[in-house]
MARLOZA-809458 format. One record per atom (N, C-alpha, C): x, y, z; residue number from 0. Coordinates in steps of 0.05 Angstrom, whole numbers, plus 5000, padded with zeros to 4 digits. Layout:
# residues N
<site east="X" north="Y" up="Z" num="NUM"/>
...
***
This chain:
# residues 161
<site east="2735" north="4908" up="3409" num="0"/>
<site east="2738" north="4934" up="3422" num="0"/>
<site east="2720" north="4954" up="3408" num="0"/>
<site east="2720" north="4954" up="3381" num="1"/>
<site east="2703" north="4973" up="3367" num="1"/>
<site east="2674" north="4968" up="3372" num="1"/>
<site east="2667" north="4942" up="3375" num="2"/>
<site east="2639" north="4935" up="3381" num="2"/>
<site east="2631" north="4946" up="3408" num="2"/>
<site east="2648" north="4943" up="3428" num="3"/>
<site east="2642" north="4954" up="3455" num="3"/>
<site east="2639" north="4984" up="3454" num="3"/>
<site east="2656" north="4997" up="3439" num="4"/>
<site east="2654" north="5027" up="3437" num="4"/>
<site east="2628" north="5035" up="3424" num="4"/>
<site east="2621" north="5019" up="3402" num="5"/>
<site east="2595" north="5025" up="3389" num="5"/>
<site east="2572" north="5021" up="3408" num="5"/>
<site east="2572" north="4999" up="3423" num="6"/>
<site east="2551" north="4993" up="3442" num="6"/>
<site east="2549" north="5015" up="3463" num="6"/>
<site east="2572" north="5024" up="3473" num="7"/>
<site east="2572" north="5045" up="3493" num="7"/>
<site east="2561" north="5071" up="3482" num="7"/>
<site east="2570" north="5078" up="3458" num="8"/>
<site east="2559" north="5103" up="3446" num="8"/>
<site east="2530" north="5101" up="3439" num="8"/>
<site east="2521" north="5077" up="3431" num="9"/>
<site east="2492" north="5073" up="3426" num="9"/>
<site east="2476" north="5076" up="3452" num="9"/>
<site east="2487" north="5064" up="3473" num="10"/>
<site east="2473" north="5066" up="3499" num="10"/>
<site east="2471" north="5095" up="3508" num="10"/>
<site east="2493" north="5110" up="3503" num="11"/>
<site east="2492" north="5139" up="3510" num="11"/>
<site east="2472" north="5154" up="3493" num="11"/>
<site east="2471" north="5147" up="3467" num="12"/>
<site east="2452" north="5161" up="3450" num="12"/>
<site east="2424" north="5155" up="3457" num="12"/>
<site east="2419" north="5131" up="3467" num="13"/>
<site east="2392" north="5123" up="3476" num="13"/>
<site east="2386" north="5131" up="3504" num="13"/>
<site east="2406" north="5144" up="3516" num="14"/>
<site east="2404" north="5154" up="3544" num="14"/>
<site east="2399" north="5131" up="3564" num="14"/>
<site east="2413" north="5109" up="3560" num="15"/>
<site east="2411" north="5087" up="3579" num="15"/>
<site east="2431" north="5093" up="3601" num="15"/>
<site east="2421" north="5095" up="3625" num="16"/>
<site east="2437" north="5102" up="3648" num="16"/>
<site east="2455" north="5079" up="3656" num="16"/>
<site east="2480" north="5085" up="3662" num="17"/>
<site east="2498" north="5064" up="3672" num="17"/>
<site east="2492" north="5057" up="3701" num="17"/>
<site east="2475" north="5071" up="3714" num="18"/>
<site east="2468" north="5066" up="3742" num="18"/>
<site east="2445" north="5046" up="3744" num="18"/>
<site east="2433" north="5038" up="3722" num="19"/>
<site east="2411" north="5019" up="3723" num="19"/>
<site east="2422" north="4992" up="3731" num="19"/>
<site east="2409" north="4979" up="3750" num="20"/>
<site east="2417" north="4954" up="3760" num="20"/>
<site east="2415" north="4932" up="3739" num="20"/>
<site east="2435" north="4915" up="3737" num="21"/>
<site east="2435" north="4893" up="3717" num="21"/>
<site east="2412" north="4874" up="3722" num="21"/>
<site east="2403" north="4872" up="3747" num="22"/>
<site east="2381" north="4854" up="3753" num="22"/>
<site east="2354" north="4864" up="3742" num="22"/>
<site east="2352" north="4890" up="3738" num="23"/>
<site east="2327" north="4902" up="3729" num="23"/>
<site east="2328" north="4908" up="3699" num="23"/>
<site east="2351" north="4910" up="3687" num="24"/>
<site east="2353" north="4919" up="3660" num="24"/>
<site east="2378" north="4905" up="3647" num="24"/>
<site east="2375" north="4896" up="3623" num="25"/>
<site east="2398" north="4884" up="3609" num="25"/>
<site east="2396" north="4891" up="3579" num="25"/>
<site east="2419" north="4898" up="3568" num="26"/>
<site east="2421" north="4902" up="3539" num="26"/>
<site east="2434" north="4877" up="3528" num="26"/>
<site east="2422" north="4865" up="3508" num="27"/>
<site east="2434" north="4841" up="3496" num="27"/>
<site east="2459" north="4849" up="3480" num="27"/>
<site east="2481" north="4835" up="3485" num="28"/>
<site east="2505" north="4841" up="3470" num="28"/>
<site east="2507" north="4824" up="3445" num="28"/>
<site east="2489" north="4805" up="3442" num="29"/>
<site east="2489" north="4788" up="3418" num="29"/>
<site east="2475" north="4803" up="3395" num="29"/>
<site east="2492" north="4814" up="3377" num="30"/>
<site east="2481" north="4831" up="3356" num="30"/>
<site east="2474" north="4814" up="3331" num="30"/>
<site east="2478" north="4788" up="3333" num="31"/>
<site east="2472" north="4770" up="3311" num="31"/>
<site east="2442" north="4763" up="3310" num="31"/>
<site east="2433" north="4755" up="3287" num="32"/>
<site east="2405" north="4746" up="3284" num="32"/>
<site east="2402" north="4718" up="3295" num="32"/>
<site east="2382" north="4715" up="3312" num="33"/>
<site east="2375" north="4688" up="3323" num="33"/>
<site east="2346" north="4685" up="3317" num="33"/>
<site east="2339" north="4663" up="3303" num="34"/>
<site east="2311" north="4659" up="3294" num="34"/>
<site east="2296" north="4641" up="3313" num="34"/>
<site east="2271" north="4648" up="3319" num="35"/>
<site east="2253" north="4631" up="3335" num="35"/>
<site east="2246" north="4607" up="3317" num="35"/>
<site east="2241" north="4584" up="3329" num="36"/>
<site east="2232" north="4561" up="3315" num="36"/>
<site east="2254" north="4543" up="3306" num="36"/>
<site east="2279" north="4551" up="3310" num="37"/>
<site east="2302" north="4534" up="3304" num="37"/>
<site east="2314" north="4524" up="3330" num="37"/>
<site east="2330" north="4503" up="3328" num="38"/>
<site east="2345" north="4493" up="3350" num="38"/>
<site east="2374" north="4499" up="3345" num="38"/>
<site east="2389" north="4503" up="3367" num="39"/>
<site east="2417" north="4512" up="3365" num="39"/>
<site east="2435" north="4495" up="3382" num="39"/>
<site east="2459" north="4490" up="3371" num="40"/>
<site east="2480" north="4476" up="3385" num="40"/>
<site east="2500" north="4496" up="3397" num="40"/>
<site east="2513" north="4489" up="3419" num="41"/>
<site east="2532" north="4507" up="3431" num="41"/>
<site east="2556" north="4512" up="3413" num="41"/>
<site east="2560" north="4495" up="3392" num="42"/>
<site east="2582" north="4498" up="3373" num="42"/>
<site east="2573" north="4516" up="3350" num="42"/>
<site east="2549" north="4528" up="3352" num="43"/>
<site east="2539" north="4549" up="3334" num="43"/>
<site east="2529" north="4539" up="3307" num="43"/>
<site east="2517" north="4515" up="3308" num="44"/>
<site east="2502" north="4505" up="3285" num="44"/>
<site east="2472" north="4507" up="3292" num="44"/>
<site east="2455" north="4509" up="3272" num="45"/>
<site east="2426" north="4510" up="3276" num="45"/>
<site east="2413" north="4487" up="3262" num="45"/>
<site east="2389" north="4479" up="3271" num="46"/>
<site east="2374" north="4458" up="3259" num="46"/>
<site east="2345" north="4467" up="3256" num="46"/>
<site east="2334" north="4462" up="3233" num="47"/>
<site east="2306" north="4467" up="3228" num="47"/>
<site east="2294" north="4440" up="3221" num="47"/>
<site east="2277" north="4429" up="3239" num="48"/>
<site east="2265" north="4403" up="3235" num="48"/>
<site east="2237" north="4406" up="3224" num="48"/>
<site east="2233" north="4394" up="3200" num="49"/>
<site east="2207" north="4395" up="3187" num="49"/>
<site east="2200" north="4367" up="3176" num="49"/>
<site east="2179" north="4355" up="3187" num="50"/>
<site east="2172" north="4328" up="3179" num="50"/>
<site east="2194" north="4308" up="3186" num="50"/>
<site east="2203" north="4294" up="3165" num="51"/>
<site east="2224" north="4274" up="3170" num="51"/>
<site east="2252" north="4283" up="3163" num="51"/>
<site east="2255" north="4309" up="3157" num="52"/>
<site east="2281" north="4320" up="3149" num="52"/>
<site east="2289" north="4344" up="3167" num="52"/>
<site east="2314" north="4345" up="3173" num="53"/>
<site east="2325" north="4368" up="3189" num="53"/>
<site east="2346" north="4382" up="3172" num="53"/>
<site east="2343" north="4408" up="3169" num="54"/>
<site east="2363" north="4424" up="3154" num="54"/>
<site east="2383" north="4436" up="3174" num="54"/>
<site east="2408" north="4435" up="3167" num="55"/>
<site east="2430" north="4444" up="3185" num="55"/>
<site east="2447" north="4465" up="3171" num="55"/>
<site east="2455" north="4485" up="3187" num="56"/>
<site east="2474" north="4505" up="3177" num="56"/>
<site east="2488" north="4517" up="3201" num="56"/>
<site east="2505" north="4538" up="3195" num="57"/>
<site east="2518" north="4552" up="3217" num="57"/>
<site east="2502" north="4578" up="3223" num="57"/>
<site east="2504" north="4587" up="3247" num="58"/>
<site east="2488" north="4610" up="3256" num="58"/>
<site east="2500" north="4636" up="3245" num="58"/>
<site east="2484" north="4657" up="3247" num="59"/>
<site east="2493" north="4684" up="3240" num="59"/>
<site east="2517" north="4692" up="3258" num="59"/>
<site east="2515" north="4684" up="3283" num="60"/>
<site east="2537" north="4690" up="3302" num="60"/>
<site east="2563" north="4677" up="3292" num="60"/>
<site east="2562" north="4652" up="3284" num="61"/>
<site east="2586" north="4638" up="3274" num="61"/>
<site east="2597" north="4651" up="3249" num="61"/>
<site east="2580" north="4656" up="3230" num="62"/>
<site east="2590" north="4668" up="3205" num="62"/>
<site east="2602" north="4695" up="3209" num="62"/>
<site east="2591" north="4710" up="3228" num="63"/>
<site east="2601" north="4737" up="3235" num="63"/>
<site east="2629" north="4735" up="3246" num="63"/>
<site east="2634" north="4715" up="3263" num="64"/>
<site east="2660" north="4712" up="3275" num="64"/>
<site east="2681" north="4700" up="3256" num="64"/>
<site east="2671" north="4685" up="3236" num="65"/>
<site east="2689" north="4674" up="3216" num="65"/>
<site east="2699" north="4695" up="3197" num="65"/>
<site east="2682" north="4714" up="3190" num="66"/>
<site east="2688" north="4733" up="3169" num="66"/>
<site east="2680" north="4723" up="3142" num="66"/>
<site east="2691" north="4734" up="3121" num="67"/>
<site east="2683" north="4726" up="3094" num="67"/>
<site east="2689" north="4697" up="3088" num="67"/>
<site east="2669" north="4681" up="3083" num="68"/>
<site east="2672" north="4653" up="3077" num="68"/>
<site east="2680" north="4651" up="3047" num="68"/>
<site east="2702" north="4636" up="3043" num="69"/>
<site east="2713" north="4633" up="3016" num="69"/>
<site east="2712" north="4605" up="3005" num="69"/>
<site east="2707" north="4585" up="3022" num="70"/>
<site east="2706" north="4557" up="3013" num="70"/>
<site east="2691" north="4541" up="3034" num="70"/>
<site east="2675" north="4522" up="3024" num="71"/>
<site east="2659" north="4504" up="3041" num="71"/>
<site east="2664" north="4475" up="3032" num="71"/>
<site east="2672" north="4458" up="3051" num="72"/>
<site east="2676" north="4429" up="3045" num="72"/>
<site east="2653" north="4414" up="3058" num="72"/>
<site east="2636" north="4402" up="3042" num="73"/>
<site east="2613" north="4387" up="3052" num="73"/>
<site east="2614" north="4358" up="3042" num="73"/>
<site east="2602" north="4340" up="3057" num="74"/>
<site east="2602" north="4311" up="3050" num="74"/>
<site east="2582" north="4305" up="3027" num="74"/>
<site east="2583" north="4281" up="3018" num="75"/>
<site east="2565" north="4272" up="2997" num="75"/>
<site east="2538" north="4263" up="3009" num="75"/>
<site east="2518" north="4264" up="2992" num="76"/>
<site east="2491" north="4253" up="2999" num="76"/>
<site east="2495" north="4223" up="3005" num="76"/>
<site east="2480" north="4213" up="3025" num="77"/>
<site east="2482" north="4185" up="3033" num="77"/>
<site east="2502" north="4180" up="3056" num="77"/>
<site east="2518" north="4200" up="3062" num="78"/>
<site east="2538" north="4198" up="3084" num="78"/>
<site east="2523" north="4200" up="3111" num="78"/>
<site east="2532" north="4185" up="3130" num="79"/>
<site east="2521" north="4187" up="3157" num="79"/>
<site east="2536" north="4208" up="3174" num="79"/>
<site east="2521" north="4222" up="3190" num="80"/>
<site east="2533" north="4242" up="3209" num="80"/>
<site east="2525" north="4233" up="3237" num="80"/>
<site east="2543" north="4240" up="3256" num="81"/>
<site east="2538" north="4234" up="3284" num="81"/>
<site east="2537" north="4259" up="3300" num="81"/>
<site east="2520" north="4259" up="3320" num="82"/>
<site east="2517" north="4281" up="3339" num="82"/>
<site east="2544" north="4289" up="3350" num="82"/>
<site east="2551" north="4315" up="3346" num="83"/>
<site east="2576" north="4325" up="3357" num="83"/>
<site east="2601" north="4321" up="3340" num="83"/>
<site east="2598" north="4305" up="3319" num="84"/>
<site east="2622" north="4300" up="3302" num="84"/>
<site east="2622" north="4319" up="3278" num="84"/>
<site east="2646" north="4323" up="3268" num="85"/>
<site east="2650" north="4341" up="3245" num="85"/>
<site east="2640" north="4328" up="3220" num="85"/>
<site east="2626" north="4343" up="3203" num="86"/>
<site east="2617" north="4333" up="3177" num="86"/>
<site east="2628" north="4350" up="3154" num="86"/>
<site east="2643" north="4371" up="3160" num="87"/>
<site east="2654" north="4388" up="3139" num="87"/>
<site east="2669" north="4410" up="3151" num="87"/>
<site east="2677" north="4429" up="3133" num="88"/>
<site east="2692" north="4452" up="3142" num="88"/>
<site east="2685" north="4477" up="3127" num="88"/>
<site east="2689" north="4500" up="3140" num="89"/>
<site east="2685" north="4526" up="3128" num="89"/>
<site east="2711" north="4541" up="3129" num="89"/>
<site east="2720" north="4551" up="3106" num="90"/>
<site east="2745" north="4566" up="3106" num="90"/>
<site east="2737" north="4595" up="3101" num="90"/>
<site east="2748" north="4613" up="3118" num="91"/>
<site east="2744" north="4641" up="3114" num="91"/>
<site east="2770" north="4655" up="3111" num="91"/>
<site east="2770" north="4681" up="3107" num="92"/>
<site east="2794" north="4696" up="3105" num="92"/>
<site east="2810" north="4696" up="3131" num="92"/>
<site east="2797" north="4689" up="3153" num="93"/>
<site east="2809" north="4688" up="3180" num="93"/>
<site east="2819" north="4661" up="3187" num="93"/>
<site east="2804" north="4639" up="3182" num="94"/>
<site east="2811" north="4613" up="3192" num="94"/>
<site east="2794" north="4591" up="3178" num="94"/>
<site east="2801" north="4567" up="3183" num="95"/>
<site east="2785" north="4544" up="3174" num="95"/>
<site east="2773" north="4532" up="3199" num="95"/>
<site east="2747" north="4526" up="3199" num="96"/>
<site east="2733" north="4515" up="3222" num="96"/>
<site east="2717" north="4491" up="3214" num="96"/>
<site east="2718" north="4471" up="3232" num="97"/>
<site east="2701" north="4447" up="3228" num="97"/>
<site east="2672" north="4454" up="3233" num="97"/>
<site east="2654" north="4440" up="3219" num="98"/>
<site east="2625" north="4442" up="3224" num="98"/>
<site east="2617" north="4416" up="3237" num="98"/>
<site east="2604" north="4419" up="3260" num="99"/>
<site east="2595" north="4395" up="3275" num="99"/>
<site east="2566" north="4390" up="3271" num="99"/>
<site east="2558" north="4365" up="3270" num="100"/>
<site east="2530" north="4359" up="3267" num="100"/>
<site east="2516" north="4359" up="3294" num="100"/>
<site east="2495" north="4374" up="3296" num="101"/>
<site east="2480" north="4375" up="3322" num="101"/>
<site east="2463" north="4350" up="3326" num="101"/>
<site east="2459" north="4334" up="3305" num="102"/>
<site east="2443" north="4310" up="3307" num="102"/>
<site east="2456" north="4288" up="3290" num="102"/>
<site east="2447" north="4263" up="3295" num="103"/>
<site east="2456" north="4240" up="3280" num="103"/>
<site east="2436" north="4234" up="3258" num="103"/>
<site east="2446" north="4222" up="3236" num="104"/>
<site east="2428" north="4214" up="3215" num="104"/>
<site east="2442" north="4211" up="3188" num="104"/>
<site east="2426" north="4208" up="3167" num="105"/>
<site east="2437" north="4205" up="3140" num="105"/>
<site east="2432" north="4230" up="3124" num="105"/>
<site east="2452" north="4239" up="3110" num="106"/>
<site east="2449" north="4263" up="3094" num="106"/>
<site east="2433" north="4256" up="3069" num="106"/>
<site east="2411" north="4271" up="3065" num="107"/>
<site east="2394" north="4266" up="3042" num="107"/>
<site east="2396" north="4288" up="3021" num="107"/>
<site east="2409" north="4310" up="3028" num="108"/>
<site east="2413" north="4332" up="3008" num="108"/>
<site east="2436" north="4349" up="3018" num="108"/>
<site east="2452" north="4359" up="2999" num="109"/>
<site east="2474" north="4378" up="3005" num="109"/>
<site east="2469" north="4403" up="2988" num="109"/>
<site east="2474" north="4426" up="3000" num="110"/>
<site east="2471" north="4452" up="2986" num="110"/>
<site east="2494" north="4456" up="2967" num="110"/>
<site east="2490" north="4447" up="2942" num="111"/>
<site east="2512" north="4449" up="2922" num="111"/>
<site east="2517" north="4478" up="2914" num="111"/>
<site east="2499" north="4496" up="2919" num="112"/>
<site east="2504" north="4524" up="2912" num="112"/>
<site east="2528" north="4535" up="2927" num="112"/>
<site east="2534" north="4524" up="2951" num="113"/>
<site east="2556" north="4534" up="2967" num="113"/>
<site east="2583" north="4529" up="2955" num="113"/>
<site east="2586" north="4509" up="2937" num="114"/>
<site east="2612" north="4505" up="2924" num="114"/>
<site east="2619" north="4527" up="2905" num="114"/>
<site east="2599" north="4539" up="2893" num="115"/>
<site east="2603" north="4561" up="2874" num="115"/>
<site east="2601" north="4588" up="2888" num="115"/>
<site east="2584" north="4590" up="2908" num="116"/>
<site east="2579" north="4616" up="2922" num="116"/>
<site east="2580" north="4611" up="2952" num="116"/>
<site east="2604" north="4607" up="2963" num="117"/>
<site east="2606" north="4602" up="2992" num="117"/>
<site east="2597" north="4626" up="3009" num="117"/>
<site east="2597" north="4650" up="2997" num="118"/>
<site east="2588" north="4674" up="3011" num="118"/>
<site east="2559" north="4675" up="3019" num="118"/>
<site east="2543" north="4655" up="3009" num="119"/>
<site east="2515" north="4653" up="3017" num="119"/>
<site east="2513" north="4649" up="3047" num="119"/>
<site east="2534" north="4636" up="3058" num="120"/>
<site east="2534" north="4632" up="3087" num="120"/>
<site east="2535" north="4659" up="3102" num="120"/>
<site east="2549" north="4678" up="3091" num="121"/>
<site east="2551" north="4705" up="3103" num="121"/>
<site east="2525" north="4721" up="3098" num="121"/>
<site east="2515" north="4720" up="3074" num="122"/>
<site east="2493" north="4737" up="3067" num="122"/>
<site east="2466" north="4726" up="3076" num="122"/>
<site east="2464" north="4699" up="3078" num="123"/>
<site east="2438" north="4687" up="3084" num="123"/>
<site east="2442" north="4660" up="3099" num="123"/>
<site east="2453" north="4662" up="3124" num="124"/>
<site east="2460" north="4637" up="3138" num="124"/>
<site east="2436" north="4619" up="3144" num="124"/>
<site east="2412" north="4630" up="3147" num="125"/>
<site east="2389" north="4614" up="3154" num="125"/>
<site east="2372" north="4606" up="3130" num="125"/>
<site east="2376" north="4618" up="3108" num="126"/>
<site east="2359" north="4612" up="3084" num="126"/>
<site east="2376" north="4599" up="3063" num="126"/>
<site east="2389" north="4615" up="3046" num="127"/>
<site east="2404" north="4605" up="3023" num="127"/>
<site east="2431" north="4591" up="3031" num="127"/>
<site east="2441" north="4597" up="3055" num="128"/>
<site east="2467" north="4587" up="3064" num="128"/>
<site east="2465" north="4561" up="3080" num="128"/>
<site east="2442" north="4547" up="3080" num="129"/>
<site east="2441" north="4522" up="3094" num="129"/>
<site east="2461" north="4503" up="3082" num="129"/>
<site east="2469" north="4482" up="3097" num="130"/>
<site east="2490" north="4465" up="3088" num="130"/>
<site east="2481" north="4437" up="3080" num="130"/>
<site east="2468" north="4423" up="3098" num="131"/>
<site east="2459" north="4396" up="3093" num="131"/>
<site east="2431" north="4392" up="3103" num="131"/>
<site east="2418" north="4372" up="3091" num="132"/>
<site east="2392" north="4362" up="3101" num="132"/>
<site east="2396" north="4333" up="3109" num="132"/>
<site east="2386" north="4327" up="3133" num="133"/>
<site east="2390" north="4301" up="3146" num="133"/>
<site east="2364" north="4288" up="3153" num="133"/>
<site east="2363" north="4262" up="3149" num="134"/>
<site east="2341" north="4246" up="3160" num="134"/>
<site east="2350" north="4236" up="3187" num="134"/>
<site east="2339" north="4248" up="3209" num="135"/>
<site east="2350" north="4242" up="3236" num="135"/>
<site east="2345" north="4212" up="3243" num="135"/>
<site east="2366" north="4200" up="3255" num="136"/>
<site east="2364" north="4173" up="3265" num="136"/>
<site east="2355" north="4172" up="3294" num="136"/>
<site east="2359" north="4194" up="3308" num="137"/>
<site east="2351" north="4197" up="3336" num="137"/>
<site east="2338" north="4224" up="3341" num="137"/>
<site east="2313" north="4227" up="3333" num="138"/>
<site east="2299" north="4253" up="3335" num="138"/>
<site east="2300" north="4264" up="3364" num="138"/>
<site east="2304" north="4247" up="3384" num="139"/>
<site east="2305" north="4257" up="3411" num="139"/>
<site east="2329" north="4275" up="3416" num="139"/>
<site east="2350" north="4273" up="3399" num="140"/>
<site east="2373" north="4291" up="3402" num="140"/>
<site east="2365" north="4320" up="3398" num="140"/>
<site east="2344" north="4325" up="3384" num="141"/>
<site east="2335" north="4353" up="3380" num="141"/>
<site east="2327" north="4366" up="3407" num="141"/>
<site east="2318" north="4349" up="3426" num="142"/>
<site east="2309" north="4360" up="3452" num="142"/>
<site east="2332" north="4370" up="3468" num="142"/>
<site east="2357" north="4361" up="3463" num="143"/>
<site east="2380" north="4370" up="3478" num="143"/>
<site east="2391" north="4396" up="3467" num="143"/>
<site east="2381" north="4406" up="3445" num="144"/>
<site east="2391" north="4431" up="3433" num="144"/>
<site east="2377" north="4455" up="3446" num="144"/>
<site east="2388" north="4478" up="3442" num="145"/>
<site east="2378" north="4503" up="3454" num="145"/>
<site east="2356" north="4515" up="3436" num="145"/>
<site east="2338" north="4529" up="3449" num="146"/>
<site east="2319" north="4546" up="3434" num="146"/>
<site east="2332" north="4573" up="3429" num="146"/>
<site east="2317" north="4591" up="3416" num="147"/>
<site east="2328" north="4618" up="3409" num="147"/>
<site east="2336" north="4634" up="3434" num="147"/>
<site east="2320" north="4633" up="3455" num="148"/>
<site east="2326" north="4648" up="3479" num="148"/>
<site east="2351" north="4638" up="3493" num="148"/>
<site east="2354" north="4611" up="3495" num="149"/>
<site east="2378" north="4599" up="3507" num="149"/>
<site east="2403" north="4605" up="3491" num="149"/>
<site east="2400" north="4604" up="3464" num="150"/>
<site east="2423" north="4609" up="3447" num="150"/>
<site east="2432" north="4638" up="3448" num="150"/>
<site east="2413" north="4657" up="3450" num="151"/>
<site east="2419" north="4685" up="3452" num="151"/>
<site east="2435" north="4690" up="3478" num="151"/>
<site east="2426" north="4676" up="3499" num="152"/>
<site east="2440" north="4679" up="3525" num="152"/>
<site east="2469" north="4669" up="3523" num="152"/>
<site east="2473" north="4647" up="3509" num="153"/>
<site east="2500" north="4636" up="3504" num="153"/>
<site east="2517" north="4656" up="3489" num="153"/>
<site east="2506" north="4668" up="3468" num="154"/>
<site east="2521" north="4688" up="3453" num="154"/>
<site east="2528" north="4712" up="3470" num="154"/>
<site east="2509" north="4721" up="3486" num="155"/>
<site east="2514" north="4744" up="3504" num="155"/>
<site east="2537" north="4737" up="3523" num="155"/>
<site east="2537" north="4714" up="3534" num="156"/>
<site east="2558" north="4706" up="3553" num="156"/>
<site east="2586" north="4705" up="3539" num="156"/>
<site east="2586" north="4695" up="3514" num="157"/>
<site east="2612" north="4694" up="3500" num="157"/>
<site east="2622" north="4722" up="3494" num="157"/>
<site east="2605" north="4741" up="3489" num="158"/>
<site east="2613" north="4769" up="3483" num="158"/>
<site east="2624" north="4782" up="3508" num="158"/>
<site east="2614" north="4775" up="3532" num="159"/>
<site east="2624" north="4786" up="3557" num="159"/>
<site east="2652" north="4776" up="3563" num="159"/>
<site east="2657" north="4751" up="3557" num="160"/>
<site east="2683" north="4739" up="3563" num="160"/>
<site east="2702" north="4744" up="3541" num="160"/>
***
């Protein structure tokens, strides 16, 4: 509710007319950071594929909805992950949520900094708050993920409903 009031007052301050047709003008309701060059899952995980390794974490949108992250449960290096299956959990002051893998493969590195400083997910979800690095077993799975524009649209639709 407060977010909608802020958006409304911001639109008023910017003198955005409420009579403007939605087909000609749209304000994005997704106030989270969405980075170009990453792939996104509808379950709000991101993937950065470089060479033979893909880095995975949760999006800014996800961490914002979770609130302050207080604990992260991640698997060990060498563990296999499957597309769409849970590989760990994030506990926040609000709830505990599973983290799903957007791709299949073998975990080659785990961000051990998160065990001591889980708040990195809140402060730096795309850089310091990454979770695992995976050697993809089916690189074609990356093609089924959303780009930044598609993911922003998904976030916008969630904010409307």
